[in-house]
N, C-alpha and C positions, 0 to 999 in steps of 0.2 A: 076573113080567109087568109089575109097576107101573113098573120100572126100566125096561123097553123101551118104555112110554108116555112116560115123560120123556126117552127120547132122541128119539123121533120128533116130540116137541114142538120140541126144540132144533132137530134137522136142518131142520123145515120153517121155522123162525124164521130160521134161518141161509140156507136157500134163499132165502128170501123177502127177504131183507136183502140176499142175493146180486144177486138180481133187480132190487132197487131202485139197487142199485150199478151194474150195467150199463147201466142204462136212464139215469143220471145219466153216466156215462163216455161213453156212446153219443151223447146230446144235447150233451155236450160237444166232442166230437170233431165233430160237424157244424156247432156254430159255428166251431169253429177252422177248418175247411176253407172254411167261406164268408168268413171275413175271410180267410183266406191268399189265396184266388181274387180278391177284391176289391182287396188289396193288389198282387199281380200285376198285375191290370188295369189299376191305376193308375200303376204303376212302366212298363209297358209303354207306356200312354199318355204318361206325360211322358219317356220315351225318344225315342217317336216323334216328339212335338214337337220335343222339342230336336234330334234329328238334322235336321229339317227345317229348323228355325229357323236350325241350323250351316251348312247346306249352302246354304242362299240367302244367307248372309252372308258366305261364304267362296269360293264359287264365281266371282266377280267378281274376287276377288284374285289365285286361282289363276290363271286367264285373262290379266290383265295380266303375272304374272311368266313364263308361257310365252311370250308374246307378247315382252317385252322378253329374254327369253333367246334367243329364235330371231332376234330382231333382231340383237343382239349378234353371234351367229354367222355371221350373212349379211354382216353389215359387217367383220367380220373376216378374211373369204375373198377 
C-alpha cells in the first residue's frame, strides 16, 4: 500500500512537470510563430519595395532599347 502511494506521488510530480514543460514549449512556439510572421512581412515589404523601385528605374531603359531596335528594323527595310 505504501509503495503505491509513492508511485502515485511520482506520477503526479511527473505529470505536473510535463504540464509545465508543455506550457513552456507552447509559449516558445507562439513566440517563434510571431517572429516568423514578422520576418516574412518584412521580407515581403522589402521585396515589394525593391521590385517597384527596380521597375521604375528600368522601365525607361527598356523603352529606349525597344524604340532603337524598331528604328533599326525600319531603316534596314
